[in-house]
Structures are given as structure tokens and as C-alpha cells.
PDB file of N, CA, C, O and CB in Angstrom:
ATOM      1  N   MET A   1      67.392  90.051  62.551  1.00  0.00           N
ATOM      2  CA  MET A   1      68.155  89.175  61.282  1.00  0.00           C
ATOM      3  C   MET A   1      67.278  90.115  60.601  1.00  0.00           C
ATOM      4  O   MET A   1      66.076  90.292  60.796  1.00  0.00           O
ATOM      5  CB  MET A   1      68.019  87.218  60.959  1.00  0.00           C
ATOM      6  N   GLN A   2      68.167  90.779  59.652  1.00  0.00           N
ATOM      7  CA  GLN A   2      67.219  91.048  58.584  1.00  0.00           C
ATOM      8  C   GLN A   2      67.311  90.298  57.186  1.00  0.00           C
ATOM      9  O   GLN A   2      68.329  89.630  57.009  1.00  0.00           O
ATOM     10  CB  GLN A   2      67.318  92.437  58.334  1.00  0.00           C
ATOM     11  N   ILE A   3      66.603  90.323  56.430  1.00  0.00           N
ATOM     12  CA  ILE A   3      66.439  89.776  54.777  1.00  0.00           C
ATOM     13  C   ILE A   3      66.137  90.558  53.514  1.00  0.00           C
ATOM     14  O   ILE A   3      64.993  90.909  53.226  1.00  0.00           O
ATOM     15  CB  ILE A   3      65.352  88.872  54.691  1.00  0.00           C
ATOM     16  N   GLY A   4      67.234  90.827  52.750  1.00  0.00           N
ATOM     17  CA  GLY A   4      66.364  91.508  51.521  1.00  0.00           C
ATOM     18  C   GLY A   4      66.809  90.749  50.297  1.00  0.00           C
ATOM     19  O   GLY A   4      67.637  89.838  50.271  1.00  0.00           O
ATOM     20  N   GLN A   5      66.021  91.347  49.113  1.00  0.00           N
ATOM     21  CA  GLN A   5      66.289  90.725  47.703  1.00  0.00           C
ATOM     22  C   GLN A   5      65.921  91.737  46.690  1.00  0.00           C
ATOM     23  O   GLN A   5      65.098  92.652  46.742  1.00  0.00           O
ATOM     24  CB  GLN A   5      65.441  89.364  47.424  1.00  0.00           C
ATOM     25  N   VAL A   6      66.882  91.280  45.579  1.00  0.00           N
ATOM     26  CA  VAL A   6      66.596  92.386  44.283  1.00  0.00           C
ATOM     27  C   VAL A   6      66.639  91.778  43.462  1.00  0.00           C
ATOM     28  O   VAL A   6      67.247  90.725  43.657  1.00  0.00           O
ATOM     29  CB  VAL A   6      67.397  93.513  43.918  1.00  0.00           C
ATOM     30  N   GLU A   7      66.074  91.992  42.078  1.00  0.00           N
ATOM     31  CA  GLU A   7      66.078  91.318  40.861  1.00  0.00           C
ATOM     32  C   GLU A   7      66.296  91.763  40.038  1.00  0.00           C
ATOM     33  O   GLU A   7      66.576  92.941  40.260  1.00  0.00           O
ATOM     34  CB  GLU A   7      65.324  90.846  40.528  1.00  0.00           C
ATOM     35  N   ASN A   8      66.380  91.376  38.527  1.00  0.00           N
ATOM     36  CA  ASN A   8      66.286  91.986  37.576  1.00  0.00           C
ATOM     37  C   ASN A   8      66.021  91.083  36.275  1.00  0.00           C
ATOM     38  O   ASN A   8      66.773  90.376  35.604  1.00  0.00           O
ATOM     39  CB  ASN A   8      67.340  92.746  37.596  1.00  0.00           C
ATOM     40  N   GLN A   9      64.118  91.505  36.151  1.00  0.00           N
ATOM     41  CA  GLN A   9      63.754  90.887  35.613  1.00  0.00           C
ATOM     42  C   GLN A   9      63.765  90.754  34.249  1.00  0.00           C
ATOM     43  O   GLN A   9      63.038  89.890  33.757  1.00  0.00           O
ATOM     44  CB  GLN A   9      63.093  90.901  36.012  1.00  0.00           C
ATOM     45  N   LYS A  10      64.706  91.701  33.272  1.00  0.00           N
ATOM     46  CA  LYS A  10      64.874  92.013  31.884  1.00  0.00           C
ATOM     47  C   LYS A  10      65.964  90.722  32.109  1.00  0.00           C
ATOM     48  O   LYS A  10      65.654  89.636  31.619  1.00  0.00           O
ATOM     49  CB  LYS A  10      65.384  93.791  31.298  1.00  0.00           C
ATOM     50  N   ALA A  11      66.812  90.810  32.604  1.00  0.00           N
ATOM     51  CA  ALA A  11      68.020  89.647  33.143  1.00  0.00           C
ATOM     52  C   ALA A  11      67.844  88.316  32.894  1.00  0.00           C
ATOM     53  O   ALA A  11      68.180  87.457  32.078  1.00  0.00           O
ATOM     54  CB  ALA A  11      68.214  89.586  34.641  1.00  0.00           C
ATOM     55  N   GLY A  12      66.720  88.552  34.628  1.00  0.00           N
ATOM     56  CA  GLY A  12      66.637  86.980  34.508  1.00  0.00           C
ATOM     57  C   GLY A  12      67.752  86.876  35.460  1.00  0.00           C
ATOM     58  O   GLY A  12      68.751  86.276  35.061  1.00  0.00           O
ATOM     59  N   THR A  13      67.751  87.454  36.891  1.00  0.00           N
ATOM     60  CA  THR A  13      68.687  87.468  37.805  1.00  0.00           C
ATOM     61  C   THR A  13      68.219  87.704  38.819  1.00  0.00           C
ATOM     62  O   THR A  13      67.059  88.115  38.846  1.00  0.00           O
ATOM     63  CB  THR A  13      69.588  88.151  37.643  1.00  0.00           C
ATOM     64  N   GLY A  14      69.155  87.481  40.341  1.00  0.00           N
ATOM     65  CA  GLY A  14      68.008  88.219  41.401  1.00  0.00           C
ATOM     66  C   GLY A  14      69.500  87.751  42.056  1.00  0.00           C
ATOM     67  O   GLY A  14      70.373  87.052  41.542  1.00  0.00           O
ATOM     68  N   CYS A  15      69.450  88.537  43.658  1.00  0.00           N
ATOM     69  CA  CYS A  15      69.773  87.475  44.729  1.00  0.00           C
ATOM     70  C   CYS A  15      69.173  88.247  45.863  1.00  0.00           C
ATOM     71  O   CYS A  15      68.525  89.288  45.760  1.00  0.00           O
ATOM     72  CB  CYS A  15      71.464  87.043  44.950  1.00  0.00           C
ATOM     73  N   THR A  16      69.543  87.447  47.214  1.00  0.00           N
ATOM     74  CA  THR A  16      68.700  87.088  48.167  1.00  0.00           C
ATOM     75  C   THR A  16      69.670  87.302  49.546  1.00  0.00           C
ATOM     76  O   THR A  16      70.263  86.277  49.884  1.00  0.00           O
ATOM     77  CB  THR A  16      68.102  85.551  47.864  1.00  0.00           C
ATOM     78  N   VAL A  17      69.828  88.104  50.104  1.00  0.00           N
ATOM     79  CA  VAL A  17      70.940  88.288  51.390  1.00  0.00           C
ATOM     80  C   VAL A  17      69.589  88.620  52.989  1.00  0.00           C
ATOM     81  O   VAL A  17      68.690  89.393  53.319  1.00  0.00           O
ATOM     82  CB  VAL A  17      72.381  90.263  50.897  1.00  0.00           C
ATOM     83  N   ILE A  18      70.402  87.288  53.525  1.00  0.00           N
ATOM     84  CA  ILE A  18      69.988  87.255  55.266  1.00  0.00           C
ATOM     85  C   ILE A  18      71.264  87.691  56.114  1.00  0.00           C
ATOM     86  O   ILE A  18      72.363  87.179  55.902  1.00  0.00           O
ATOM     87  CB  ILE A  18      69.522  85.501  55.877  1.00  0.00           C
ATOM     88  N   ILE A  19      71.062  88.648  57.071  1.00  0.00           N
ATOM     89  CA  ILE A  19      71.884  89.405  57.665  1.00  0.00           C
ATOM     90  C   ILE A  19      71.483  88.869  59.397  1.00  0.00           C
ATOM     91  O   ILE A  19      70.428  88.985  60.020  1.00  0.00           O
ATOM     92  CB  ILE A  19      71.618  91.093  57.146  1.00  0.00           C
ATOM     93  N   CYS A  20      72.940  88.201  59.844  1.00  0.00           N
ATOM     94  CA  CYS A  20      72.150  87.915  60.920  1.00  0.00           C
ATOM     95  C   CYS A  20      73.121  89.050  62.152  1.00  0.00           C
ATOM     96  O   CYS A  20      74.227  88.656  62.521  1.00  0.00           O
ATOM     97  CB  CYS A  20      72.093  85.963  61.225  1.00  0.00           C
ATOM     98  N   LYS A  21      72.795  89.852  62.463  1.00  0.00           N
ATOM     99  CA  LYS A  21      73.604  91.129  63.139  1.00  0.00           C
ATOM    100  C   LYS A  21      74.725  90.186  64.387  1.00  0.00           C
ATOM    101  O   LYS A  21      75.812  89.609  64.353  1.00  0.00           O
ATOM    102  CB  LYS A  21      72.157  92.512  64.128  1.00  0.00           C
ATOM    103  N   ASP A  22      73.605  90.502  65.444  1.00  0.00           N
ATOM    104  CA  ASP A  22      74.356  89.159  66.528  1.00  0.00           C
ATOM    105  C   ASP A  22      75.327  87.647  65.673  1.00  0.00           C
ATOM    106  O   ASP A  22      76.209  87.358  66.482  1.00  0.00           O
ATOM    107  CB  ASP A  22      72.634  88.226  67.508  1.00  0.00           C
ATOM    108  N   GLY A  23      75.391  87.089  64.946  1.00  0.00           N
ATOM    109  CA  GLY A  23      75.943  86.082  64.369  1.00  0.00           C
ATOM    110  C   GLY A  23      74.888  84.621  64.057  1.00  0.00           C
ATOM    111  O   GLY A  23      73.684  84.656  64.314  1.00  0.00           O
ATOM    112  N   ALA A  24      75.283  83.911  63.722  1.00  0.00           N
ATOM    113  CA  ALA A  24      74.425  82.712  64.007  1.00  0.00           C
ATOM    114  C   ALA A  24      75.283  81.571  63.620  1.00  0.00           C
ATOM    115  O   ALA A  24      76.236  81.721  62.856  1.00  0.00           O
ATOM    116  CB  ALA A  24      73.014  82.698  63.207  1.00  0.00           C
ATOM    117  N   THR A  25      74.933  80.347  64.177  1.00  0.00           N
ATOM    118  CA  THR A  25      75.510  78.814  63.828  1.00  0.00           C
ATOM    119  C   THR A  25      75.135  78.831  62.661  1.00  0.00           C
ATOM    120  O   THR A  25      74.193  79.523  62.277  1.00  0.00           O
ATOM    121  CB  THR A  25      74.995  77.466  64.591  1.00  0.00           C
ATOM    122  N   ALA A  26      75.800  78.090  61.940  1.00  0.00           N
ATOM    123  CA  ALA A  26      75.449  77.692  60.244  1.00  0.00           C
ATOM    124  C   ALA A  26      76.132  76.386  60.301  1.00  0.00           C
ATOM    125  O   ALA A  26      76.833  75.924  61.201  1.00  0.00           O
ATOM    126  CB  ALA A  26      76.185  78.835  58.825  1.00  0.00           C
ATOM    127  N   GLY A  27      75.655  75.675  58.709  1.00  0.00           N
ATOM    128  CA  GLY A  27      76.258  74.323  57.995  1.00  0.00           C
ATOM    129  C   GLY A  27      75.707  74.405  56.877  1.00  0.00           C
ATOM    130  O   GLY A  27      74.922  75.320  56.628  1.00  0.00           O
ATOM    131  N   VAL A  28      76.064  73.331  55.881  1.00  0.00           N
ATOM    132  CA  VAL A  28      75.850  73.368  54.918  1.00  0.00           C
ATOM    133  C   VAL A  28      76.214  71.612  54.572  1.00  0.00           C
ATOM    134  O   VAL A  28      76.849  70.694  55.091  1.00  0.00           O
ATOM    135  CB  VAL A  28      76.525  74.585  54.347  1.00  0.00           C
ATOM    136  N   ASP A  29      75.242  71.894  53.191  1.00  0.00           N
ATOM    137  CA  ASP A  29      75.276  70.558  52.999  1.00  0.00           C
ATOM    138  C   ASP A  29      75.028  70.857  51.101  1.00  0.00           C
ATOM    139  O   ASP A  29      73.967  71.242  50.611  1.00  0.00           O
ATOM    140  CB  ASP A  29      73.918  69.573  54.103  1.00  0.00           C
ATOM    141  N   VAL A  30      76.152  70.591  50.412  1.00  0.00           N
ATOM    142  CA  VAL A  30      76.648  70.541  49.182  1.00  0.00           C
ATOM    143  C   VAL A  30      76.314  69.561  48.137  1.00  0.00           C
ATOM    144  O   VAL A  30      77.161  68.723  47.825  1.00  0.00           O
ATOM    145  CB  VAL A  30      77.781  70.500  49.342  1.00  0.00           C
ATOM    146  N   ARG A  31      75.006  69.588  47.489  1.00  0.00           N
ATOM    147  CA  ARG A  31      74.871  68.232  46.369  1.00  0.00           C
ATOM    148  C   ARG A  31      74.749  68.613  45.033  1.00  0.00           C
ATOM    149  O   ARG A  31      74.460  69.736  44.621  1.00  0.00           O
ATOM    150  CB  ARG A  31      73.556  67.280  46.583  1.00  0.00           C
ATOM    151  N   GLY A  32      74.957  67.729  44.457  1.00  0.00           N
ATOM    152  CA  GLY A  32      74.843  67.981  42.614  1.00  0.00           C
ATOM    153  C   GLY A  32      75.919  67.490  41.912  1.00  0.00           C
ATOM    154  O   GLY A  32      76.935  66.899  42.277  1.00  0.00           O
ATOM    155  N   GLY A  33      75.513  67.841  40.848  1.00  0.00           N
ATOM    156  CA  GLY A  33      76.609  67.485  39.835  1.00  0.00           C
ATOM    157  C   GLY A  33      77.552  68.539  39.994  1.00  0.00           C
ATOM    158  O   GLY A  33      78.502  68.280  40.733  1.00  0.00           O
ATOM    159  N   GLY A  34      77.521  69.450  39.573  1.00  0.00           N
ATOM    160  CA  GLY A  34      78.328  70.668  39.319  1.00  0.00           C
ATOM    161  C   GLY A  34      78.060  71.817  40.344  1.00  0.00           C
ATOM    162  O   GLY A  34      77.906  72.973  39.950  1.00  0.00           O
ATOM    163  N   PRO A  35      78.006  71.470  41.708  1.00  0.00           N
ATOM    164  CA  PRO A  35      77.805  72.961  42.768  1.00  0.00           C
ATOM    165  C   PRO A  35      78.244  74.095  42.602  1.00  0.00           C
ATOM    166  O   PRO A  35      79.430  73.922  42.322  1.00  0.00           O
ATOM    167  CB  PRO A  35      78.299  72.942  43.973  1.00  0.00           C
ATOM    168  N   ALA A  36      77.994  75.349  42.598  1.00  0.00           N
ATOM    169  CA  ALA A  36      78.772  76.572  42.708  1.00  0.00           C
ATOM    170  C   ALA A  36      78.487  77.448  44.357  1.00  0.00           C
ATOM    171  O   ALA A  36      77.565  78.126  44.812  1.00  0.00           O
ATOM    172  CB  ALA A  36      78.250  77.559  41.279  1.00  0.00           C
ATOM    173  N   THR A  37      79.774  77.000  44.851  1.00  0.00           N
ATOM    174  CA  THR A  37      80.212  77.278  46.317  1.00  0.00           C
ATOM    175  C   THR A  37      80.846  78.358  46.350  1.00  0.00           C
ATOM    176  O   THR A  37      81.710  78.692  45.539  1.00  0.00           O
ATOM    177  CB  THR A  37      81.036  76.318  46.960  1.00  0.00           C
ATOM    178  N   ARG A  38      80.493  78.942  47.222  1.00  0.00           N
ATOM    179  CA  ARG A  38      81.744  80.203  47.599  1.00  0.00           C
ATOM    180  C   ARG A  38      81.842  80.445  49.091  1.00  0.00           C
ATOM    181  O   ARG A  38      80.889  81.070  49.557  1.00  0.00           O
ATOM    182  CB  ARG A  38      81.359  81.854  46.901  1.00  0.00           C
ATOM    183  N   GLU A  39      82.777  80.090  49.926  1.00  0.00           N
ATOM    184  CA  GLU A  39      83.715  79.982  51.291  1.00  0.00           C
ATOM    185  C   GLU A  39      82.869  78.853  51.923  1.00  0.00           C
ATOM    186  O   GLU A  39      83.287  78.515  53.030  1.00  0.00           O
ATOM    187  CB  GLU A  39      83.847  81.550  52.395  1.00  0.00           C
ATOM    188  N   THR A  40      81.658  78.117  51.432  1.00  0.00           N
ATOM    189  CA  THR A  40      81.082  77.179  52.701  1.00  0.00           C
ATOM    190  C   THR A  40      82.592  75.867  53.039  1.00  0.00           C
ATOM    191  O   THR A  40      82.551  74.875  53.767  1.00  0.00           O
ATOM    192  CB  THR A  40      79.153  76.127  51.973  1.00  0.00           C
ATOM    193  N   ASP A  41      83.439  76.241  52.430  1.00  0.00           N
ATOM    194  CA  ASP A  41      84.511  75.286  53.306  1.00  0.00           C
ATOM    195  C   ASP A  41      84.757  75.745  54.539  1.00  0.00           C
ATOM    196  O   ASP A  41      84.977  75.024  55.512  1.00  0.00           O
ATOM    197  CB  ASP A  41      85.908  75.139  52.712  1.00  0.00           C
ATOM    198  N   LEU A  42      84.732  76.798  54.540  1.00  0.00           N
ATOM    199  CA  LEU A  42      84.841  77.371  56.018  1.00  0.00           C
ATOM    200  C   LEU A  42      83.863  76.845  57.357  1.00  0.00           C
ATOM    201  O   LEU A  42      84.096  76.893  58.565  1.00  0.00           O
ATOM    202  CB  LEU A  42      84.532  78.908  55.842  1.00  0.00           C
ATOM    203  N   LEU A  43      82.622  76.304  56.562  1.00  0.00           N
ATOM    204  CA  LEU A  43      81.843  75.958  57.847  1.00  0.00           C
ATOM    205  C   LEU A  43      81.663  74.264  57.946  1.00  0.00           C
ATOM    206  O   LEU A  43      80.597  73.686  58.156  1.00  0.00           O
ATOM    207  CB  LEU A  43      80.249  76.768  57.792  1.00  0.00           C
ATOM    208  N   ASN A  44      82.805  73.715  57.768  1.00  0.00           N
ATOM    209  CA  ASN A  44      83.433  72.395  58.285  1.00  0.00           C
ATOM    210  C   ASN A  44      83.917  72.627  59.471  1.00  0.00           C
ATOM    211  O   ASN A  44      84.727  73.515  59.736  1.00  0.00           O
ATOM    212  CB  ASN A  44      84.509  71.808  57.481  1.00  0.00           C
ATOM    213  N   PRO A  45      83.320  71.632  60.439  1.00  0.00           N
ATOM    214  CA  PRO A  45      83.585  71.677  61.783  1.00  0.00           C
ATOM    215  C   PRO A  45      85.028  71.509  62.145  1.00  0.00           C
ATOM    216  O   PRO A  45      85.330  71.880  63.280  1.00  0.00           O
ATOM    217  CB  PRO A  45      82.814  70.718  62.415  1.00  0.00           C
ATOM    218  N   ILE A  46      85.884  71.064  61.458  1.00  0.00           N
ATOM    219  CA  ILE A  46      87.485  71.258  61.426  1.00  0.00           C
ATOM    220  C   ILE A  46      87.748  72.685  61.827  1.00  0.00           C
ATOM    221  O   ILE A  46      88.315  72.975  62.881  1.00  0.00           O
ATOM    222  CB  ILE A  46      88.181  70.976  59.888  1.00  0.00           C
ATOM    223  N   ASN A  47      87.329  73.536  60.979  1.00  0.00           N
ATOM    224  CA  ASN A  47      87.989  75.250  60.423  1.00  0.00           C
ATOM    225  C   ASN A  47      87.208  75.833  62.011  1.00  0.00           C
ATOM    226  O   ASN A  47      86.430  75.332  62.823  1.00  0.00           O
ATOM    227  CB  ASN A  47      87.010  76.265  58.243  1.00  0.00           C
ATOM    228  N   MET A  48      87.783  76.892  61.901  1.00  0.00           N
ATOM    229  CA  MET A  48      87.475  77.662  62.972  1.00  0.00           C
ATOM    230  C   MET A  48      86.639  79.087  63.230  1.00  0.00           C
ATOM    231  O   MET A  48      86.714  79.937  64.118  1.00  0.00           O
ATOM    232  CB  MET A  48      88.526  77.805  63.321  1.00  0.00           C
ATOM    233  N   VAL A  49      85.600  78.915  61.740  1.00  0.00           N
ATOM    234  CA  VAL A  49      84.656  79.810  62.202  1.00  0.00           C
ATOM    235  C   VAL A  49      83.381  79.195  62.733  1.00  0.00           C
ATOM    236  O   VAL A  49      82.580  78.363  62.308  1.00  0.00           O
ATOM    237  CB  VAL A  49      84.367  80.702  61.174  1.00  0.00           C
ATOM    238  N   GLN A  50      83.549  80.194  64.229  1.00  0.00           N
ATOM    239  CA  GLN A  50      81.967  79.402  64.946  1.00  0.00           C
ATOM    240  C   GLN A  50      80.583  79.883  64.424  1.00  0.00           C
ATOM    241  O   GLN A  50      79.585  79.242  64.753  1.00  0.00           O
ATOM    242  CB  GLN A  50      81.776  79.752  66.718  1.00  0.00           C
ATOM    243  N   GLN A  51      80.461  81.091  63.544  1.00  0.00           N
ATOM    244  CA  GLN A  51      79.548  82.071  64.045  1.00  0.00           C
ATOM    245  C   GLN A  51      79.213  82.679  62.384  1.00  0.00           C
ATOM    246  O   GLN A  51      80.315  83.009  61.945  1.00  0.00           O
ATOM    247  CB  GLN A  51      80.336  83.280  65.359  1.00  0.00           C
ATOM    248  N   ILE A  52      78.381  82.887  61.559  1.00  0.00           N
ATOM    249  CA  ILE A  52      78.082  83.479  59.935  1.00  0.00           C
ATOM    250  C   ILE A  52      77.450  84.647  60.966  1.00  0.00           C
ATOM    251  O   ILE A  52      76.967  84.529  62.092  1.00  0.00           O
ATOM    252  CB  ILE A  52      76.793  82.407  58.441  1.00  0.00           C
ATOM    253  N   ASN A  53      77.696  86.061  59.938  1.00  0.00           N
ATOM    254  CA  ASN A  53      77.036  87.097  59.729  1.00  0.00           C
ATOM    255  C   ASN A  53      76.388  87.439  58.948  1.00  0.00           C
ATOM    256  O   ASN A  53      75.835  88.523  59.134  1.00  0.00           O
ATOM    257  CB  ASN A  53      77.441  87.723  59.774  1.00  0.00           C
ATOM    258  N   ALA A  54      76.117  86.684  57.653  1.00  0.00           N
ATOM    259  CA  ALA A  54      75.045  86.790  56.700  1.00  0.00           C
ATOM    260  C   ALA A  54      75.445  85.355  55.758  1.00  0.00           C
ATOM    261  O   ALA A  54      76.422  84.609  55.701  1.00  0.00           O
ATOM    262  CB  ALA A  54      75.074  88.435  55.797  1.00  0.00           C
ATOM    263  N   VAL A  55      74.386  85.418  55.215  1.00  0.00           N
ATOM    264  CA  VAL A  55      74.073  84.142  53.823  1.00  0.00           C
ATOM    265  C   VAL A  55      74.177  85.148  52.638  1.00  0.00           C
ATOM    266  O   VAL A  55      74.251  86.348  52.903  1.00  0.00           O
ATOM    267  CB  VAL A  55      72.142  83.174  53.779  1.00  0.00           C
ATOM    268  N   MET A  56      74.188  84.660  51.158  1.00  0.00           N
ATOM    269  CA  MET A  56      73.809  84.936  50.107  1.00  0.00           C
ATOM    270  C   MET A  56      73.569  83.961  49.118  1.00  0.00           C
ATOM    271  O   MET A  56      74.341  83.047  48.829  1.00  0.00           O
ATOM    272  CB  MET A  56      74.479  85.693  49.790  1.00  0.00           C
ATOM    273  N   LEU A  57      72.076  84.271  48.430  1.00  0.00           N
ATOM    274  CA  LEU A  57      71.780  83.055  47.529  1.00  0.00           C
ATOM    275  C   LEU A  57      71.542  83.988  46.167  1.00  0.00           C
ATOM    276  O   LEU A  57      70.846  85.001  46.097  1.00  0.00           O
ATOM    277  CB  LEU A  57      70.286  81.971  48.083  1.00  0.00           C
ATOM    278  N   SER A  58      71.991  83.625  45.552  1.00  0.00           N
ATOM    279  CA  SER A  58      72.326  83.453  43.800  1.00  0.00           C
ATOM    280  C   SER A  58      71.984  82.969  43.013  1.00  0.00           C
ATOM    281  O   SER A  58      71.720  81.821  43.373  1.00  0.00           O
ATOM    282  CB  SER A  58      73.118  83.114  43.359  1.00  0.00           C
ATOM    283  N   GLY A  59      71.778  83.108  42.002  1.00  0.00           N
ATOM    284  CA  GLY A  59      71.639  82.350  40.891  1.00  0.00           C
ATOM    285  C   GLY A  59      73.174  81.257  40.451  1.00  0.00           C
ATOM    286  O   GLY A  59      74.331  81.469  40.812  1.00  0.00           O
ATOM    287  N   GLY A  60      72.808  80.430  39.830  1.00  0.00           N
ATOM    288  CA  GLY A  60      74.378  79.703  39.118  1.00  0.00           C
ATOM    289  C   GLY A  60      74.944  80.529  38.268  1.00  0.00           C
ATOM    290  O   GLY A  60      74.688  81.673  37.890  1.00  0.00           O
ATOM    291  N   SER A  61      75.849  79.667  38.007  1.00  0.00           N
ATOM    292  CA  SER A  61      77.431  80.279  36.818  1.00  0.00           C
ATOM    293  C   SER A  61      78.649  81.477  37.878  1.00  0.00           C
ATOM    294  O   SER A  61      78.755  81.816  39.057  1.00  0.00           O
ATOM    295  CB  SER A  61      76.464  81.800  34.901  1.00  0.00           C
ATOM    296  N   ALA A  62      79.204  81.696  36.851  1.00  0.00           N
ATOM    297  CA  ALA A  62      79.840  82.578  37.249  1.00  0.00           C
ATOM    298  C   ALA A  62      79.988  83.853  38.036  1.00  0.00           C
ATOM    299  O   ALA A  62      80.817  84.214  38.871  1.00  0.00           O
ATOM    300  CB  ALA A  62      80.011  82.647  36.653  1.00  0.00           C
ATOM    301  N   PHE A  63      78.910  84.430  37.500  1.00  0.00           N
ATOM    302  CA  PHE A  63      78.075  85.536  37.533  1.00  0.00           C
ATOM    303  C   PHE A  63      77.450  85.905  38.771  1.00  0.00           C
ATOM    304  O   PHE A  63      77.562  86.960  39.395  1.00  0.00           O
ATOM    305  CB  PHE A  63      77.148  85.376  36.658  1.00  0.00           C
ATOM    306  N   GLY A  64      76.603  84.622  39.103  1.00  0.00           N
ATOM    307  CA  GLY A  64      75.930  84.727  40.911  1.00  0.00           C
ATOM    308  C   GLY A  64      76.922  84.481  41.666  1.00  0.00           C
ATOM    309  O   GLY A  64      76.654  84.808  42.822  1.00  0.00           O
ATOM    310  N   LEU A  65      78.153  83.969  41.530  1.00  0.00           N
ATOM    311  CA  LEU A  65      79.528  83.854  43.008  1.00  0.00           C
ATOM    312  C   LEU A  65      79.608  85.057  42.704  1.00  0.00           C
ATOM    313  O   LEU A  65      78.955  85.764  43.472  1.00  0.00           O
ATOM    314  CB  LEU A  65      81.281  82.827  43.043  1.00  0.00           C
ATOM    315  N   ASP A  66      80.220  85.687  41.773  1.00  0.00           N
ATOM    316  CA  ASP A  66      80.995  86.819  41.562  1.00  0.00           C
ATOM    317  C   ASP A  66      79.914  88.083  42.447  1.00  0.00           C
ATOM    318  O   ASP A  66      80.324  88.966  43.201  1.00  0.00           O
ATOM    319  CB  ASP A  66      81.281  87.045  39.680  1.00  0.00           C
ATOM    320  N   ALA A  67      78.792  87.865  42.141  1.00  0.00           N
ATOM    321  CA  ALA A  67      77.965  89.051  42.959  1.00  0.00           C
ATOM    322  C   ALA A  67      78.063  89.137  44.589  1.00  0.00           C
ATOM    323  O   ALA A  67      77.504  89.993  45.274  1.00  0.00           O
ATOM    324  CB  ALA A  67      76.359  88.846  42.653  1.00  0.00           C
ATOM    325  N   ALA A  68      78.911  88.048  45.078  1.00  0.00           N
ATOM    326  CA  ALA A  68      79.470  88.328  46.506  1.00  0.00           C
ATOM    327  C   ALA A  68      80.457  89.128  46.542  1.00  0.00           C
ATOM    328  O   ALA A  68      81.095  89.166  47.594  1.00  0.00           O
ATOM    329  CB  ALA A  68      79.914  87.245  47.197  1.00  0.00           C
ATOM    330  N   SER A  69      80.759  89.764  45.717  1.00  0.00           N
ATOM    331  CA  SER A  69      82.319  90.099  45.342  1.00  0.00           C
ATOM    332  C   SER A  69      81.758  92.048  45.497  1.00  0.00           C
ATOM    333  O   SER A  69      82.523  92.962  45.806  1.00  0.00           O
ATOM    334  CB  SER A  69      83.053  89.254  43.164  1.00  0.00           C
ATOM    335  N   GLY A  70      80.803  92.140  45.291  1.00  0.00           N
ATOM    336  CA  GLY A  70      80.213  93.651  45.392  1.00  0.00           C
ATOM    337  C   GLY A  70      80.363  94.259  44.074  1.00  0.00           C
ATOM    338  O   GLY A  70      79.989  95.415  43.880  1.00  0.00           O
TER     339      GLY A  70
END
């Protein structure tokens, strides 16, 4: 497993990535009044995804979600 983090203190933002080279079993619990997630529905047991290769944690808002786009 590898973990990386980057931040921009001037902009007050950053992200953390956890990479699992050999894959990992994952689950998710989304809570709150206005959660922002991307691709978490794939982790539902009725879907075909058996393992994940990475998880990215970012700040809220559309900019945080778009950080996964590259």
C-alpha cells in the first residue's frame, strides 16, 4: 500500500490518495445532509466490483469531486 498527500495552503485545499497495488476489498457508508461522492455506488454488494485499487479523499465541493479527474 502507498499513501500520498498534497496540499495548497494558500488555497486551503488538498487531497490524499491511498493506492492498493494488489487490490483491496472496500465498503462505504455515506452520511450527512449533502454528501458529495464519486463512484461509491460501485461498492454496493449487488454490483460487479470485487476490489478497488485506490481511494482518494479530497475537500468538499465540485472542485474536490473533480480532483479525481486529473
